[in-house]
N, C-alpha and C positions, 0 to 999 in steps of 0.2 A: 670281661665285657659281654654284653648280651650280643646274639647273632640273631637277625631278623631273616626269615624265610622267604625269599621274594625272588622272581625271575632274574636270571644272570644277565639278561641284556639290559636291565635297569639299575644295575648296582654300580656303586663306587664305594672302594674300601679304603678305609681311613684308620690306621692303627689296628685293633682288634675289634673295631665295630663295622657293620656292613649295613649301609641304610639306602634308601632310595635315592635316585638320582634328584628328584624333585626336592626331597628333604635337605640334600647336601646343598643344594642351589639356596633354599631358603636360610641354612644355617650360615651360608656365606654373607647372603644380604643381611641377615641380622647383626652380625659380626661387624659388619661395614657400618651399619646404622648406630651401634653402640660406640665404634670409634668416633663417628660423627658428632654423637650426642656429648661424650666425655670431652672431645676436642674444643667443643663451643664452649660447654661449661669451663674449662681450663682458662679461656680468656674472658669469662665473664664476669670480673671482678666486682662491676657494678652491683652484682646481686648482694653481696656482703658473702664472708667467708661462710657463715652457719648456713646460709640458704644454698651456696653451691654444694656443700657436702651432703646436705639434704637431698637435693636434686639428683646429685651424682650417685650416691648409695641407693637411692629409690631406682633410678635407671638400671644399675647393675644387678640389683634384685630381679627386676623384672625380665631384663634380659637373659638371667641366669636362669630362670624358671622354664623360659620359653626354649632356650638352648637345651636344657637337661631333657626336658620332655620330648622336643622333636628329635635331638640326636640319641636318645635312649642312654643317656649316661649314668653311671650309678653315682648316687651321692655319698656323703662321708659315712652313713649309717648302712650303705650297700643297697639302699632304695632307689626305685627308679620313679618315685612318684613326685608330688610337689616339692620343691626345694630350690633354693638357687646357688648352692654350693655344690660343684659336682667334679667328680674326677675323670681324668681321661689316663687309663692305664693301659699297658700292653706287656706281653711276655717276651716280645721281639728284642727288647733292649737288653735282655738278660745276655743273650748270646754274644753282644757286642760288649758287655762288661766282662764277660768270661774270657774274651780275648785280650781286653785290656788288661786284666789282673794278670796275665802272664809275661806283660812287656815290662822291662825295667823293674824287675821285682824289688832292688835295693832301693829304689827312689819311693816306690809305695810303701816300703817298710819304713823308711825313715821320715817320710813327709808328715805323719799324724804326730810322730815324737817332736819335730822341729816345731809343729803347730802349737804342741801343748807347752813347749818352752815359751813360744810368743804368748801363749793365753796365761801362763801362770809364773813366767819369770825365772827368778832364782830358786823360787818356791816349788816350781816343777820337779826339782831333783828329790827332794823329800816326799812330795805327793806321789811320786811313781816308785819311791822306796829305792832309788839308785839305780833302777832298771832302764837305763838310758845310756845311749853311746856318748862319751863324753865329748866327741868332735861335734855330735849334733847339738849336744847342750851348748858347747861354746859358740856353736854359729847361730844358734838361737839367740842367745844374749847379745851378740854383736848384730843380729839381726832387728832386735828390739831398739837398740840404740840408733841405729842407721835410719829406720822406720820413723822413730819418733822426732829425729832432729831434721831429716830432709825430706820424707815423705808426707807425715801427717800436716805440715803447714799447707800443703795444697789441698786440703779439704775445704778451705775457704773458697777456692776456685769453684769447687763442686755444689757447695751449699748455696750459692747464688741462683742455683737452679729450682731450689725448692721455695715454691710460691706462698709462702705464709708470712703476713704481714708483720707479725712479731719478729720473725727470724729476719727478713729484709731489714727492719728497722735497726735490729742489732748489728747487722753488717755495715749498715750506712753509718752507724755512730762510730763503729770500731774503725772503719776505714777512714773518717774524718776525724779522728782523735788526734791531738799532737803527739809528735813522735817522742818517744821514751829512750832516754839516753842510760847507760851504766848496764849494770848486772841486772837481768831478769831473775828474781829468785823463784817466781810461779813456774817459768818453765824448767828450771833446775830442779824444783820438788816434782814436778810432773815426770822428768826424766828418770829421777831416782824410784818414784812409785813403779814406773812401768818396769824398770829393770829389776826389783825386787818381787813384784806381784804380777807382772806381765801385764796384758791388756785388759784381763777381767778386773784387775785391782783399779786399772786405769779407768774403767767403767765403774765400778761400784764407788770409788772415791769422787768419781763426777756426779752420781746420783745422790749421794749423802750432801755432797756439798751444794747442789742445786735443790734439793729439798729444805736444806738448811736457809738458803736465800727465801725459797717460797715462805717458810715459817716465819722468818724474822720480818718480811714485808708484811703479812697478815698482823703479826703483833704490832707492827709500827702504825698500820692502818687502824686497827682497833684503839690503840693508844691515843692517835690523834681523834680518832670519832668520840672515845669517851670525854677528850678536852674540848668537845663543842666544833672542833674544825677538822673535820674527816679528808685525809687527803688521798684519794684514789690511786695517785702516782705510786705509792707503796707496793701497790699490788697489780698494777696495769705496765709498769716499766720493766718487769722482770720477764725473761724469757723463758717459756717452759722448757724444761729438761726432757719431757717425752713429747713427741709430736708424731701424727699419723702422717705417713709418706705412700701416695698411692698415685700411680700413673693417671693423667688425665684429669686429676684433681688437685694436687699442688707439686706435681713433677710432670714435664712434657710427656705427651702420651707414647708416642712411636718408641722414643729412645727409652722411656721408662719401662714399658713392656719387654722390649728385648733385652735390656738389662736384667731385669727380673727373672726372664726365662732361661738366660745364660747362667745366671747365679744358681737358681734353684736345681736345674737340670745338672750344673758340674757338682754341686753339693751332695745331692743325693746319688749320682753315678759314684762318687767317691766312697762313700758309705758302703755301696754295693760292691765296688772294687776291694775294699778291704775285708767284705765280709766272705766272698769268695776265695780271697787268699787264705782266708782260715777254713776254708772248706764247708761254709755255711751255704745252704741252698737259698736261693732267693724267688719269692712267690710271684711277683710282678715289680714293675716300675712305671713310676707315670708322675703327672703333674695336677695340683688342685687349683681350681678356678673360682672366682667369683664373678659372674657374669663373662666380662672378657679379660679380666686381669688375673695374671697367675698370683697365688698367694701362698703356696707351697708345693712341695713334692716329697715322693716317696720312694724308698727303694725297700721294699718290704721283705726281709730276712725270716728265716725261722727261728722264732723266738727261743723255743727250747734248744737248738743247736747253739745259740749264743751264748744262753746261761750256762751251757756246759763248757764254755771256753776258760782259759785261766785269765785273769784280770786283765793283763798287758793287752792280750788280743782283744778282749771286749773293748778295752779303752782306745785302743787304735780305730775299731771299726767306729767307735763315737766321735772320736776326734778327727776323722778323715774330712767329713765335711767342713768343718771350721778351718782344717788346713788349707785345704783347696781354695776356700774364699780367701785366705791371706795370699795364696800364690795368685789368683785371679786380681787381687789387689794391687799388687805388685807389677803385674803385667799391665793391666789398664793405667796405673800411674805413669809408668814408662810412656806408654803411646800418649797419654795426656800431657805429659812433660814436652814431648817432642811437638805434639799440635800446640798446644800453648805458646811454646817461645819460638818456634818456627814457621808452623802453618799459618797461625791465626792473624800476626801481624800482616801478612801479606794480603789478607782479605777484610782488613779492617779500614775504613774510612774515618779520618781523624778530624773532628770539629773544634780541637782546642782544648784549653786548660780553663774549667770554671771554678768557681767557689762554691763549696757546698754548705759551709758553715764559718761562723767567726766564734772562736772560744772566748768566753766572758774573762775579765782581768787581763787580757793582753792588749797590746797597743792597738790592734787593728779594729777591735772592737767598737761598733758605733761609726765607724768610718767607711769601712768596706761593708759590702751586702753579699748574701747568697745570690747566686745567678749572676754575677759579674763576671764577663769573659777578659781573663789577663792575657794582656798582649805584651807586655815588655816588663821586665823585672830589674832594675838598674840598667836599663837601657840595652838589655840583653831580649832580643826577640823569644818568645816563649811559644812553643808550639806542641810540645809533648810533656810527658812526665820526666824524662832524662834532662830536658832543658830546664825546667825549672828547680830541679834538684840541683843541677851544676850551678845556677846561678844565684840560689839561696846558700849554697854552702860557703861562699865567700862573706855573707853576712855576719858580722860580731856585735856583741852587746854594745849598744851605744850608738852604732851605725845609723845613719839614715837610710832607709830603705825606699826606694822610688819604683813605685809598683803603676803602671799604666793599664788602665782598664778600658773597657768600651764606653765607659760613661766618664773617662777622665784621668788624670794623673794625680797620684797621693803621694805625700811623703811622711812615712811612719818610722819613728825611732824603735829600733829593735832591743830588746832585752834577754838577759839570762835566765833560764830555767833550772832550777834544781843545780846550781854552779857549774852548768856548761860552758863551753866556751863559743857555742854557736848562737848567734842572735836570732830570736824568734819574734813574728809579730802576731802570730796565732790565727793564720787563715788555715783553713782544710780545702784542699783542691780535690779534684778528679779530672779525669781525661774523659771528654765525651766523645765517644765512637759509634759507630753503626757498622753493620756488615754491608759490604759491596752487593751490589745486585748480579744476578746471573747464576748459572747452573754450578759452576766449580765452587764458588763461594758458599752457596747453600747447602752442597755436599759436604763440603770441609767443616762447616759451622755444625752440621748435622754429627759428623764423627766427632768432632770436638764436644758435644755435649753427651754423646752416648759414651765415650770414654770418660768424662767427669762423673757422670751419674754412676756408672758401672764401677768405678775406682772407690766411690764414696759408699754405695750400697753394699758391696762386697765385705769393706772394712766393718760397717754397722751388721751386717748379718753374722760376720764372724763373731764380733765382741758380744753381741746380744745372745748369740747361742752359747756363750761361755757362762751365762746366769744359771743358778741352780734352780730354775722354773719347771715346772710340769711340761714334758712334750719337748723340752728344749734339750740340745745335746750336754749341756753342762751339767743336769741333773744326774745324767748317766754317768759322767765322769765322776763327778763327785761321790755319788752313791757306790760306784764301784771301787773307789781308791781310798775312801775314808772310812774307817770302821765306826768311829763315834758319830752316830747320826744325829746326836744334838748340835754338832758343828754345821750339820748340813741344814738344819732345820733353823738355825739361829742366822746363816747366809741366806737361807730362802726368805725369811720373814723379813730380813734387813732390805732385799733386793724388792719385795712387794711392797712394803711401808714406803720406801722412797720413790719408785715409781708411781703410787697412788698419789703421794704428795706433790710431786713433780707434775703430775698430770692434771691435779686439782686446779694449777695455776690457769688452765684453760676456761675455768668456771667465769672469771673475772672478765672475759672478753665477750660472753654472750649478752 
């Protein structure tokens, strides 16, 4: 970074940049204004999604230009002139990375190998040509099973914080769908894919599936249009498989920025630690910002020294960031689990159980209406989800269910679905809750938000970095370990095409 020569009595040092006290105050003021603008836009849903995005990005660009010029920060190209993306780098973090690399050496050596097993599943063994500790390999496979079965289901808790209408609509529909009984073959298939190909395969198959859904929707729309009755629902009811996630736009601002900062710093520092363990020099470490939003980080090693390392040491350096994100994901999952199950109930005010929707072709359709407040179910008082589950568990096919709502009582005959022994009437319910007022509930709910977002983003950053795309860790891993570059190119094209097709879904919402 650049150092400005000014009198000592009017200087404030931050990182490797020295700037005047007045400029320092201006930078703080601009940052606060930036937070205020993004915070207000996050809650300005009345503007419409597209306008929210345009205003937010425009604000970030202007703020980035001002901060870069006043703070004399370097841009991505190294220039100090006009530009809105800038980097805050320092050499001081290198000393910390050096010290960290000398602590728990066995952990740092095995961490990237464990992360590679999570990334590539059973295929990680041939990918690394057997150069992996068998205990680490087995532990990684077991970790995939446990994460897929017990951790990933909690992503639904975190996704609720993404304020994109299409995603919220999909969550609402899935939450209100009638319960499915019996074997869930899709979950079994997902588990098998994860074990065999790791979470990179999990992501690849997800992208391919979503691209297929988008293409099928477009085909059905064009077919209906050719028949003279275009059905836009074919292309508007699908959820895009690729969505932008930026704090202050579609994520809570403060929790989102803190989460991104933690993710990027730990990710890049982990690259640096493994580089130093391989005796590779680091030039600098830092973070990349767009306005006030962290969008990347870097731990810049000496490229020539890295290329002289053997493939397994290179792979460890490239996989270190991904592996650290998997570790953070597990840590934040544990914090989310405790907060969600034990802290959150203590600050929630329960307003009762309400009907969100009534499924067609079920007995309650046309009788019960969305918005009705359920008071009793077969004379059992209903206060929460547990009480409604316990009361309805005794319903059998053919039984008459007595549902008491704020609009009156209704007698409805239950039916069996798919041969189940449980009687259903087709109402989809939700528990209406609110956060209690006060400092403690506010702090606890913020922590819950932070843990949920950090859990989700760490998983997303880890798996997305496994893709063989330029500037992604996955590209370095593939190129280092796969001799036949045609395979790498095929995977690259599959990733690019499926991402573009999935992203094209957003065109139908403009």
